LUMDOKOL-266891 format. One line per 5 residues: their letters; for each residue x, y, z of C-alpha. Coordinates in steps of 0.1 Angstrom, whole numbers, plus 5000, padded with zeros to 4 digits. Example, Ala and Ser with C-alpha at 12.3 -4.5 7.8 and 13.67 -1.06 7.14 Angstrom:
<atoms>
AS = 5123:4955:5078 | 5137:4989:5071
</atoms>
This chain:
<atoms>
KTFHY = 5002:4997:5002 | 5009:5040:4995 | 5005:5061:5024 | 5003:5100:5023 | 5014:5112:5060
LPNCF = 5001:5151:5060 | 5020:5161:5093 | 5008:5195:5111 | 5030:5228:5110 | 5036:5231:5150
WRIPG = 5055:5270:5141 | 5036:5290:5128 | 5050:5321:5109 | 5021:5354:5113 | 5011:5361:5082
KKCGT = 5022:5328:5064 | 5006:5299:5047 | 5025:5266:5066 | 5033:5241:5037 | 5025:5208:5030
IIVTA = 5046:5170:5027 | 5037:5140:5017 | 5057:5114:5025 | 5046:5082:5001 | 5062:5052:5012
EELNC = 5058:5014:4997 | 5065:4981:5004 | 5100:4972:4977 | 5104:4938:4968 | 5127:4917:4974
CRDSV = 5143:4912:4942 | 5179:4919:4936 | 5189:4923:4901 | 5205:4946:4884 | 5203:4955:4848
LMQFC = 5233:4973:4832 | 5213:4995:4801 | 5229:5017:4776 | 5208:5041:4751 | 5209:5062:4716
ANKLD = 5186:5082:4698 | 5181:5093:4664 | 5168:5126:4648 | 5160:5143:4682 | 5141:5182:4674
KKDFF = 5169:5209:4673 | 5168:5237:4701 | 5195:5254:4703 | 5192:5285:4681 | 5228:5285:4673
GKSDP = 5233:5245:4674 | 5222:5214:4678 | 5202:5202:4709 | 5220:5189:4743 | 5198:5155:4752
FLVFH = 5198:5136:4784 | 5171:5113:4790 | 5154:5110:4822 | 5142:5076:4839 | 5107:5080:4857
RSNED = 5088:5047:4876 | 5056:5045:4879 | 5046:5044:4917 | 5017:5023:4932 | 4990:5056:4931
GSFTI = 4996:5062:4893 | 5026:5093:4903 | 5063:5090:4891 | 5088:5091:4906 | 5126:5102:4886
CHKTE = 5149:5068:4895 | 5174:5079:4867 | 5193:5103:4845 | 5218:5100:4816 | 5246:5121:4813
VVKNT = 5247:5153:4788 | 5256:5146:4756 | 5266:5171:4743 | 5252:5195:4705 | 5238:5163:4688
LNPVW = 5207:5145:4672 | 5220:5113:4675 | 5231:5103:4709 | 5250:5079:4723 | 5246:5078:4760
QAFKI = 5270:5050:4776 | 5260:5020:4796 | 5243:5025:4831 | 5237:5003:4856 | 5205:5006:4879
SVRAL = 5188:4985:4899 | 5153:4964:4893 | 5138:4977:4924 | 5145:5010:4914 | 5131:5007:4884
CNGDY = 5103:4990:4890 | 5100:4977:4925 | 5102:4938:4906 | 5068:4946:4887 | 5084:4936:4854
DRTIK = 5050:4951:4837 | 5046:4988:4853 | 5049:5013:4829 | 5087:5028:4826 | 5085:5066:4817
IEVYD = 5113:5081:4792 | 5114:5122:4789 | 5139:5130:4764 | 5153:5168:4776 | 5180:5195:4756
WDRDG = 5201:5208:4786 | 5202:5244:4791 | 5231:5261:4814 | 5205:5276:4836 | 5184:5245:4841
SHDFI = 5151:5252:4820 | 5160:5226:4802 | 5140:5221:4767 | 5114:5190:4769 | 5121:5171:4736
GEFTT = 5095:5143:4742 | 5087:5110:4762 | 5073:5074:4759 | 5067:5050:4773 | 5076:5009:4781
SYREL = 5081:4982:4806 | 5106:4964:4817 | 5097:4927:4800 | 5097:4952:4767 | 5128:4962:4775
SRGQS = 5145:4924:4787 | 5139:4916:4747 | 5169:4934:4745 | 5180:4955:4712 | 5154:4942:4684
QFNVY = 5121:4965:4669 | 5104:4961:4704 | 5128:4982:4714 | 5130:5015:4690 | 5104:5040:4705
EVINP = 5088:5072:4689 | 5097:5105:4714 | 5064:5119:4707 | 5054:5157:4728 | 5025:5155:4729
KKKGK = 5013:5191:4730 | 5033:5194:4691 | 5009:5158:4693 | 4980:5182:4696 | 4988:5213:4673
KKKYI = 5005:5198:4641 | 4981:5176:4619 | 5010:5162:4602 | 5035:5160:4634 | 5051:5124:4633
NSGTV = 5073:5121:4660 | 5105:5142:4674 | 5131:5110:4669 | 5136:5083:4678 | 5150:5064:4713
TLLSF = 5167:5027:4705 | 5178:5006:4731 | 5215:4994:4721 | 5217:4964:4747 | 5205:4952:4781
LIETE = 5222:4929:4802 | 5207:4914:4838 | 5227:4910:4870 | 5221:4896:4901 | 5233:4915:4930
VSFLD = 5253:4894:4957 | 5261:4902:4990 | 5283:4900:5020 | 5260:4873:5035 | 5264:4852:5002
YIKGG = 5300:4850:5007 | 5294:4842:5043 | 5271:4817:5040 | 5290:4804:5008 | 5320:4793:5030
TQINF = 5344:4829:5026 | 5364:4829:5063 | 5371:4865:5078 | 5400:4865:5096 | 5408:4889:5123
TVAID = 5440:4907:5133 | 5440:4933:5162 | 5466:4955:5164 | 5474:4979:5195 | 5496:5010:5196
FTNGN = 5521:5000:5223 | 5548:5013:5212 | 5570:4980:5225 | 5563:4946:5235 | 5575:4912:5217
PQNPY = 5569:4909:5177 | 5584:4875:5183 | 5550:4864:5199 | 5522:4888:5186 | 5496:4858:5191
CNGID = 5469:4856:5217 | 5438:4828:5218 | 5408:4847:5212 | 5393:4885:5218 | 5397:4873:5254
GVMEA = 5429:4865:5249 | 5435:4904:5230 | 5415:4916:5261 | 5439:4898:5288 | 5468:4908:5272
YYRSL = 5459:4942:5270 | 5448:4949:5303 | 5475:4928:5315 | 5501:4951:5294 | 5488:4988:5304
KSVQL = 5500:4982:5345 | 5539:4979:5333 | 5537:4998:5291 | 5543:5030:5292 | 5529:5045:5258
YGPTN = 5553:5066:5242 | 5566:5076:5204 | 5571:5066:5173 | 5536:5055:5159 | 5545:5029:5121
FAPVI = 5516:5009:5107 | 5535:5001:5086 | 5551:4968:5096 | 5517:4955:5114 | 5500:4968:5074
NHVAR = 5530:4949:5054 | 5524:4919:5084 | 5486:4909:5077 | 5492:4919:5036 | 5518:4892:5038
YASSV = 5491:4867:5049 | 5465:4883:5023 | 5487:4878:4997 | 5490:4841:4997 | 5450:4841:4995
KDGSQ = 5433:4855:4966 | 5404:4832:4952 | 5377:4847:4978 | 5380:4815:5000 | 5397:4840:5028
YFILL = 5399:4880:5038 | 5415:4895:5062 | 5406:4925:5087 | 5429:4947:5105 | 5419:4962:5136
IITDG = 5440:4988:5145 | 5442:5007:5177 | 5462:5036:5184 | 5466:5070:5210 | 5492:5089:5188
VISDM = 5501:5110:5153 | 5514:5089:5130 | 5549:5084:5126 | 5560:5065:5092 | 5531:5082:5072
AQTKE = 5552:5083:5036 | 5554:5045:5047 | 5524:5033:5056 | 5505:5055:5025 | 5525:5025:5002
SIVNA = 5517:5002:5022 | 5483:5004:5020 | 5482:5011:4985 | 5500:4978:4981 | 5475:4966:4993
SKLPM = 5443:4978:4979 | 5449:4951:4957 | 5450:4926:4981 | 5417:4910:5003 | 5418:4932:5029
SIIIV = 5402:4960:5054 | 5419:4984:5075 | 5401:4998:5111 | 5420:5027:5123 | 5405:5038:5164
GVGPA = 5418:5068:5173 | 5419:5068:5215 | 5426:5096:5229 | 5430:5136:5225 | 5460:5136:5203
EFDAM = 5451:5149:5173 | 5445:5128:5147 | 5442:5147:5109 | 5464:5122:5092 | 5438:5088:5104
EELDG = 5418:5106:5080 | 5437:5110:5053 | 5440:5078:5053 | 5410:5070:5055 | 5406:5077:5016
DVVRV = 5365:5084:5014 | 5369:5121:4999 | 5405:5113:4982 | 5417:5082:4974 | 5448:5077:4989
SSRGK = 5481:5077:4968 | 5520:5068:4973 | 5548:5076:4946 | 5526:5088:4915 | 5504:5052:4923
YAERD = 5466:5056:4938 | 5453:5024:4959 | 5428:5007:4937 | 5402:5012:4967 | 5394:5023:4996
IVQFV = 5397:4999:5020 | 5405:5022:5056 | 5379:5035:5077 | 5389:5057:5106 | 5371:5058:5139
PFRDY = 5379:5088:5166 | 5371:5071:5197 | 5366:5105:5219 | 5331:5113:5193 | 5313:5077:5214
IDRSG = 5326:5087:5247 | 5306:5113:5275 | 5321:5145:5285 | 5341:5128:5313 | 5356:5102:5293
NHILS = 5344:5071:5309 | 5310:5061:5294 | 5304:5051:5261 | 5271:5073:5250 | 5263:5037:5221
MARLA = 5281:5004:5219 | 5257:4996:5193 | 5271:5027:5175 | 5306:5026:5177 | 5303:4987:5170
KDVLA = 5280:4999:5133 | 5302:5028:5124 | 5337:5008:5134 | 5324:4975:5109 | 5300:5003:5087
EIPDQ = 5326:5000:5057 | 5337:4965:5061 | 5311:4947:5035 | 5312:4980:5002 | 5353:4975:5008
FLSYM = 5340:4931:5009 | 5326:4933:4976 | 5344:4960:4958 | 5374:4926:4960 | 5349:4907:4952
RVRGI = 5337:4922:4919 | 5371:4938:4909 | 5380:4899:4908 | 5353:4885:4890 | 5354:4862:4920
KPSPA = 5311:4844:4925 | 5301:4832:4962 | 5301:4794:4962 | 5269:4780:4969 | 5257:4776:5008
PPPYT = 5256:4742:5022 | 5222:4722:5023 | 5208:4735:5061 | 5221:4708:5090 | 5195:4677:5091
PPLHV = 5204:4661:5122 | 5194:4620:5119 | 5162:4608:5131 | 5171:4580:5161 | 5144:4557:5159
LQTQI = 5135:4544:5193 | 5126:4509:5195 | 5102:4499:5223 | 5101:4459:5242 | 5071:4447:5244
</atoms>
């Protein structure tokens, strides 16, 4: 069902009308398919006085109440009446919510710098029609209703042709886990000194025990070097590239990084491997360098080489504790943010390498025990 919510305006400004917000909700289909489509057009109407047209397409999915919602826009192809747009990927849920016969409206516009784009025409189709691929059924006349109503000899404002239609099934992080991919977890705690010959602990309890035991005897001090521990985990990851294992390195640090250049180089090299790095900054130190390593805005680079993908997530611990520094405000939020980028980083590695998840094993069925009764 589609629900309409008409909230009241609680803060009224005298003499001003209060607007209304309408929220439309629709239950999403569980379809996980995506489609890769490409279109071209021929003999579109000329809209620019000193040129031809700068056409682009706008895709609308129809809603249950008959209205339309924009779900995709193509790029603008400048100064042509016969554009070929780049192929684009869109989920079937966004396009038609898994309803193969639901109407999809496609509008053609001429781009204008001031935003007042000129309407060239439109046509409708459906997922089922598009899934036929490149054929005579997927050549559409672009119709401008106003022109059609005014001109008796009007035929169309050009045609749009589907060049390709490829269906892909989206896989999730959980699909790989179900298929047997093993997650290897390494914790590196910035104590600066310790015993590198014996870095192993038995499970998370072992890590916590070593942490509390070391706090009593270790004086926190510089320098803070990340490259050695990144390279340590990378050596393991480089030996398993078939998708059967993935490596996660958690670094807990309280200091400013000392080997920035070497760390960047290690991250760039590790970005080709099945591994991710989580950095948790503890304490009041300035963590600007950690933000740089995160790579969300600018991809990490070293010696002119950029990281193949973003593999670093930085989380400042102070954002999750109260002013006294003694209580975590939300353990769930901390855990969520620390792990937030892992699924996408994991999937990016698998997609680039073309690794599909293995089939999940059949559910375990316990053997039936026949109960024998002696009479």
